[in-house]
N, C-alpha and C positions, 0 to 999 in steps of 0.2 A: 694733254691730248691735243694733237695736232688740227690742224682744220680739216684735212679729208676725212681724219676717223670722227668729228665731232659732226660732221656733214651726214654719217649714216651712225645715228643715236638711233634706239629702239623707237622713241617718240617720233621723231623725225621721218624715218621710214615708212611709219605705219597711218602715218598722217595723208601721206599718196594716197590715190584712189587704187582698188583690189584692181582694176585693170590695167593700170600702170604698172602694178607691181608684179601682177604675171608677165605682162611684155618684157619688164627689166628683168626677171628671172629667166627667162628664155633666152634674152640677149646676153644675162650674165654667163651661162650654159653652155651657150652657142660660141662664145669666144675663148673662153676656158678652154673648150674641147679643141677649139684650134689653136689653141698655145699648147696643149697637150702633145697636140700630132706634128708639132714642131712645123705649123704653116708660116709661123713668120720667123724673120731673122733673128737673132739677137743686135738689140738696138735699135731694131727697125722701128719707125714711127707709125703710129697705128691712127688712121683717119676713118674718121665716123662715115663718110659717104661710102667708101667701099662696103663698109660691114653692113650699110642699109640695104643696098643691092644685093647683099650676099645673104643676109637673114633673113630680108623681107620685112623689116620692121622701120619704122620712124627714128628718128635720131635723137629723140626725148630718151626712150628707154636702153639705146645705144649708149648714151653719153652716161647714165646714171648707172651703165655696167661697167663701163670702162673707170668709173669713180670707184666702185666697189672691188674692182678687180686690183686696181692699184692700192686700196686700203689693206687687201691682204697680201701685198707683196709681190703680184704679178707683172706689174707695169710700174714702170716710172712715171713721176710728173715732172715735165720740165718747168723751165723757168716762164717761158709763155704759155704753160696750162695744155699744152700737149702730153701725148703719151707714148712711151716707148716701150718695148719688149724689156725685160729684163735679163739677164745672161744667169740661166742656171742650166746643169745638167740634171740627170734623173739621179744621178748617186748623191748631188747635194741636197736633192729633194727629198730622198730618203734618211740621208743623215742627218735634215734641219727635224723629220719628224721623229724620229729617234732621239734626237735631245731633248724637242719639248718633250715628248714621254719621260725623261729620266728628271725632267724639270718640273714639271707637273707631278709627278710621283713624290718629288722633295717637297713639293708645296701640300701635298694632299697629308704627309707625315708631318712636316710641322705644324698642320692645323690640327692634327689629331691631338700631338704635344701642347701646343698651346691654348685650346680650347679652355676657355675658363666657366662659360656657361651656355646652357642648351640655347639659350634663346640668339647667340651667335651664327645659329645654323639656319633660321627664318629665311634669311634670301637665298641660300643656296636649296631650301628646300621646296621654296616657289619657285623657281626657274624649274627644279626637278618636275614639279608637278605642272608646269606649263607644258615642257616638253611631253611629258606620259599624256598629256591630252590631246597631242596631236596624234588621231589616225594612221596617217598615211602621209608619206612626203609626195604632193603631188606640186604642180606648178603654184598654186595658188597657197598652199602652206608653204611653200619652200623659203622664202623670204623672212617668214616670222620664226618659222626653225630656225635659221641659220642666225637670226638676232637672239632668241632666246638659248640657243646652244654657245654661244659665245659670251651673252650674260652668266650662264652657269661655270664656266670655266674662269670668267674675271671673277666672281664670287669664291670659289675654291682660291685663288691667288690671293683674294682677300683676307682669306681666312688663315695664310699661312704668316701673316704679321711679318712678314720678311721685305725690306724693300730690295735686298739682292737679288733675290727669286724673281720678284717682278720685273727688275729691271731687265733681268736674262731673258725671262719669257717676252717681253713686248719686243726684244730683238731677236727672238726667232720667230715672233709669231709674224715678223713684217718679211721674213723670205718667202720665195714662191711657194705655195702648196702646203706651208707649214703651218698655218694657223689652226683652228680647230674645226672652223666650218669651211676650210675652202675644199676639203674632198665631198662635200654633200651633193649627191644626184638626186633627183623625184624620178619616184617609180615608173613614168613613162618613157625616160631616158635610161636608167640603169635598172633593170628588174628587180635585182637583190637589195633594192634600198629599203624596201619593206624591212625584211630582214636585219638589214642593218641599224634601221631604228630600235628594232626589238633589242638588238644590243646594245645598244648606245642608253636607253632607257633602264635596262638591269645594270650597267654600268655605273650609271649616275646613282640609280638607288641604293648600290652595294658600297660607292666610295663615301656616299652620304653617313649609311649605317656605318663603316666602321669609322670614320671621323667620330661621329658623335659616340660611339663605344670607348672612343682614344685606343684605338689598334691603330697606331703608327705605321707598322710593319705592313699590315693587311692595305691600309690605305694606299701607299705607295705602290705595293705591287699592282692594285686594281689600276691604277691612274695611270701605271705605263701601260698597260694591258691595254685601257681605253685607247688607248694615243696611237697605239699598234691599228686599231680600225681603219683610221686613216691611210696607212699605206695597205692596207688590203682593199680599199675602196679603189685606191689608185693604180694597183695592179689589175682590177676588174675593168677600170675605165680604159685603160688603156689596151686590154685584149678583147674591148667593144669595139668591132669595127664599125659598127650599126648605129653608135650612140648618136654623132651627129646627126645622123637623117634623122631619127626620132624627135630631135629640137623640132624641126620643121612638121613632121607628124604631128606634133602635141599642139602644135599652134594653130595647124587647118583643123583637126577633131575639135578643138575647143569654139573655132570660129562655127562649125557646123553644129555642135551641141546648141550654139546662142542662135543659130538662124531656126533652130526645129524649137525651141523654146518660145520664141515669139511666134 
């Protein structure tokens, strides 16, 4: 595991305060939206201070968001620690999601074929339950969902017992917008996110069931269909011209709610 990936372990991410988590989530969504819209040139160096002014946030969540964006392949990390925009086209992004679906489908089929004991499914079950317990994709639950979702997909790859599949999935997941959680949006930014969450929960349940029943072909088909959800969300995000403005709206609404509570 590289240093950047290690920096975003579930334990470390949730050790931070809830306020920092929510601010980082907003920064992550805001910068990701700018990248989706092509607001930065390929290879352009990303500076924190202009983003602080543009998104109305402090440097700490901006920095953490940039690190996470690099972790999922949207930014490159320079030798001096700065960030530059990865070069990619929409076709490359769609192809990467497609390839991830094929590889995760293979991982699910191998998991079903190589399962030797029902207890091997416990980690996958635990992550599925954690995801199911999330009622809505809000700014506050956003980071937690991303971590648990990534953990579910990693556990699926573990069950394949294939170093070859793992290596290729890790390579694909490092491409822009291709990783399992790269296209997750809270409902305040993309209104159909709760519907997408419900679909994801059902997919996870069905994949888990198919593997447990040793139904390799069904598990493969379900996992490939599950990856296609990311493509659908990407299309929705690109067609929603108001998404970025709602990053700011969600931030101000949260502050107003906090004021009213006090």
